[in-house]
C-alpha positions as CSV (number, residue, x, y, z in Angstrom):
1,M,14.6,18.4,-10.9
2,A,12.6,15.0,-11.7
3,K,8.5,15.4,-11.1
4,I,8.5,12.2,-10.4
5,K,9.9,9.1,-8.8
6,F,8.7,5.8,-8.8
7,T,10.6,2.8,-6.7
8,I,8.7,-0.8,-8.0
9,I,9.3,-3.5,-5.3
10,T,9.4,-6.7,-7.4
11,L,11.1,-10.1,-8.2
12,F,11.7,-9.4,-11.6
13,S,13.3,-6.3,-12.0
14,E,15.1,-8.0,-15.2
15,T,11.2,-7.9,-17.0
16,L,10.7,-4.2,-16.4
17,E,14.3,-2.7,-16.7
18,P,14.1,-2.8,-20.9
19,Y,11.5,-0.8,-21.2
20,L,12.0,1.5,-18.9
21,N,15.1,2.1,-20.3
22,A,13.9,2.6,-23.9
23,S,11.6,5.5,-25.9
24,M,9.9,7.7,-23.9
25,M,11.0,6.2,-20.8
26,W,14.5,6.9,-21.5
27,K,13.6,10.0,-22.9
28,A,11.8,11.2,-19.7
29,K,14.3,10.0,-17.5
30,E,17.4,11.3,-19.5
31,A,15.4,14.8,-19.1
32,G,15.4,14.5,-15.5
33,V,11.4,14.7,-15.4
34,A,11.5,11.0,-14.2
35,E,13.2,8.9,-12.1
36,F,12.9,4.8,-11.9
37,N,14.2,2.6,-9.3
38,F,13.6,-1.0,-8.2
39,V,13.6,-3.0,-4.8
40,N,13.9,-6.5,-4.9
41,L,11.5,-8.2,-2.5
42,R,14.0,-11.4,-1.6
43,D,16.2,-9.2,-0.1
44,F,13.8,-8.8,2.5
45,G,12.4,-12.4,2.8
46,L,12.8,-14.4,5.7
47,G,15.9,-17.2,6.5
48,P,18.1,-18.5,4.9
49,H,16.0,-19.2,1.4
50,K,14.9,-15.5,1.5
51,K,11.0,-16.9,2.0
52,V,8.6,-14.0,0.5
53,D,5.5,-16.3,0.5
54,D,3.7,-18.6,2.5
55,T,0.5,-21.5,2.3
56,I,-3.0,-19.5,2.8
57,Y,-4.7,-20.0,6.1
58,G,-7.6,-21.7,5.7
59,G,-6.7,-24.0,3.0
60,G,-6.4,-23.4,-0.7
61,D,-4.3,-23.7,-3.9
62,G,-1.2,-21.1,-4.1
63,M,1.1,-18.8,-2.1
64,L,0.5,-15.6,-0.6
65,L,2.8,-12.9,0.1
66,M,3.7,-12.4,3.7
67,C,3.9,-9.5,5.2
68,E,7.0,-8.9,6.9
69,P,9.1,-8.8,4.1
70,V,6.9,-6.3,2.5
71,F,6.6,-4.3,5.2
72,N,10.0,-4.1,5.7
73,A,10.9,-3.4,2.2
74,I,8.5,-0.5,2.0
75,E,9.6,0.7,5.6
76,S,13.2,0.6,4.6
77,I,12.0,2.9,1.6
78,K,10.0,5.4,3.5
79,K,13.2,6.2,5.9
80,D,14.8,8.2,3.5
81,D,11.1,9.7,2.2
82,P,8.5,9.1,4.2
83,D,6.0,11.4,2.0
84,A,6.2,8.6,-0.5
85,L,3.0,6.9,-1.8
86,V,2.1,3.2,-2.2
87,Y,0.6,2.2,-4.8
88,L,-1.0,-1.9,-5.3
89,P,-2.2,-3.3,-8.4
90,T,-5.2,-5.8,-7.3
91,P,-8.7,-6.6,-8.5
92,A,-10.2,-5.0,-5.6
93,G,-9.0,-1.3,-7.3
94,K,-10.4,1.2,-8.8
95,I,-10.1,0.8,-12.4
96,W,-6.9,2.9,-14.1
97,E,-8.2,4.8,-16.6
98,Q,-6.8,8.1,-18.6
99,S,-8.1,11.0,-15.9
100,S,-6.4,8.9,-13.5
101,A,-2.9,8.8,-15.3
102,Q,-3.8,12.6,-15.6
103,A,-4.8,13.5,-11.9
104,L,-1.5,12.0,-11.2
105,A,0.6,13.7,-13.7
106,K,-0.8,17.0,-12.4
107,R,-0.1,15.9,-8.7
108,A,3.5,15.3,-9.5
109,E,4.0,18.5,-11.5
110,D,2.3,20.6,-8.2
111,F,4.2,18.3,-5.5
112,S,7.7,19.0,-6.7
113,V,7.0,22.9,-7.0
114,E,5.7,22.9,-3.4
115,Q,8.1,20.4,-2.1
116,N,11.1,21.1,-4.5
117,K,11.4,17.2,-4.6
118,P,9.8,14.8,-6.7
119,L,6.1,13.5,-5.9
120,H,7.8,9.5,-4.7
121,I,5.8,6.4,-6.1
122,I,6.3,2.9,-4.6
123,I,4.3,0.3,-6.5
124,L,4.1,-3.3,-4.8
125,C,4.2,-5.8,-7.6
126,P,1.9,-8.9,-5.8
127,H,2.7,-12.5,-7.2
128,Y,1.5,-16.1,-6.7
129,E,-1.9,-16.3,-5.7
130,G,-2.0,-12.5,-4.2
131,Y,-1.2,-10.9,-0.7
132,D,-1.7,-11.1,2.9
133,E,-4.9,-8.7,3.5
134,R,-3.0,-7.3,6.5
135,I,-0.5,-5.4,3.7
136,L,-3.2,-2.9,2.6
137,T,-2.8,-1.2,6.1
138,I,0.4,0.0,4.3
139,V,-1.1,1.0,0.9
140,D,-2.3,4.2,0.0
141,E,-4.4,3.6,-3.7
142,K,-5.6,0.2,-5.1
143,F,-5.5,0.4,-9.3
144,C,-6.5,-2.1,-11.4
145,L,-6.9,-3.0,-15.2
146,G,-9.6,-4.1,-15.8
147,K,-11.3,-7.2,-15.5
148,Y,-8.6,-10.2,-15.8
149,I,-6.3,-11.6,-14.0
150,L,-2.2,-11.6,-14.4
151,T,0.4,-13.7,-13.5
152,G,2.3,-10.9,-11.4
153,G,2.0,-6.7,-10.9
154,E,5.0,-6.2,-13.4
155,L,2.7,-5.5,-16.2
156,P,0.0,-3.3,-14.2
157,A,2.9,-1.5,-12.8
158,L,4.8,-0.6,-16.4
159,I,1.2,0.8,-17.6
160,L,0.7,3.0,-14.4
161,V,4.4,4.4,-14.9
162,D,4.1,5.0,-18.7
163,S,0.7,6.1,-18.6
164,V,1.6,9.1,-16.4
165,V,5.2,9.9,-17.6
166,R,4.5,10.3,-20.9
167,L,1.8,13.3,-19.6
168,L,4.7,15.4,-18.6
169,P,5.8,18.2,-19.7
170,G,8.6,18.0,-22.9
171,V,8.1,14.3,-22.5
172,L,6.3,13.5,-25.7
173,G,7.5,16.4,-27.8
174,G,4.4,18.1,-29.3
175,E,2.8,20.7,-27.2
176,T,-0.6,19.3,-27.9
177,S,0.1,15.9,-28.1
178,A,-1.2,14.6,-25.0
179,E,-3.9,16.7,-25.1
180,I,-5.5,15.9,-28.6
181,E,-5.5,11.9,-28.3
182,S,-7.8,9.4,-27.4
183,F,-9.2,9.4,-23.9
184,S,-8.1,13.1,-23.0
185,D,-11.7,13.9,-22.1
186,G,-13.6,11.8,-20.7
187,D,-14.7,8.4,-23.4
188,N,-13.9,10.6,-26.4
189,I,-11.7,8.5,-29.3
190,E,-9.3,10.5,-31.1
191,Y,-10.2,11.2,-35.4
192,P,-8.6,9.0,-37.8
193,Q,-4.9,9.9,-39.1
194,Y,-3.0,9.7,-42.3
195,T,0.3,9.8,-43.6
196,K,2.3,9.3,-46.7
197,P,1.3,7.8,-49.6
198,A,-1.6,9.8,-50.1
199,D,-2.7,6.5,-52.3
200,F,-2.1,3.1,-51.2
201,R,-2.9,0.1,-53.2
202,G,-6.4,2.3,-53.7
203,L,-6.8,2.8,-50.3
204,K,-6.7,7.0,-50.4
205,V,-6.4,9.5,-47.9
206,P,-9.5,11.8,-47.5
207,D,-9.4,14.9,-50.2
208,V,-10.6,17.3,-47.2
209,L,-6.9,16.2,-45.4
210,L,-4.9,17.1,-48.7
211,S,-7.2,20.7,-49.2
212,G,-4.5,22.6,-47.4
213,H,-8.3,24.0,-46.1
214,H,-7.9,24.4,-42.1
215,A,-11.5,24.9,-41.1
216,N,-12.6,21.9,-43.5
217,V,-10.0,19.5,-41.6
218,D,-10.9,20.6,-38.2
219,K,-14.8,20.5,-39.2
220,W,-13.7,17.0,-40.7
221,R,-12.0,15.7,-37.3
222,A,-14.4,16.8,-35.2
223,E,-16.7,15.2,-37.1
224,H,-14.8,11.4,-37.3
225,S,-14.2,11.9,-33.7
226,K,-16.1,9.6,-31.2
């Protein structure tokens, strides 16, 4: 049974599908750990041209997503799953960090056990100048990647999905893969790592890592973690 289910409301699902059908996201889907669905906001657009945006009251450049198509899209999804949570990428949201991903992954695990169904996350991808502020009344969580603006919400949606799904059991493979890495414990940065060859153009792997002395290796790694 999937532990988490994502439904992404977007005008551009073709930009999301290749990523979610590759690498670890594909593995999670094939293993039944995660489920990915897309809803085209245009299907809920108004009038013969399926309009989803309009000009801004009070003036200003750009167009805003309208309430009605967004509300209708979310409500149609929630008919089948009233427990679904709505996430919105927005500059007004809380900065998304590793701790945010860890918390949501843990919540998904606990929810799937307690409710015998996956935790359902709806992500609304805004576009144009933004969205009508009244849309926030049906949003459960606002998140922000950082102090910069993107063309749309598709990249933030992918980042949220990837950062959470990779933490679910069995996705990365190694038992401690998600535990011993940067930001796994606050602001820590993982120690430097090397692979073959031991000497590449005069750039050599530290001798201690070739020594086979596990205690010394652990000590070196601790000293070189930030």
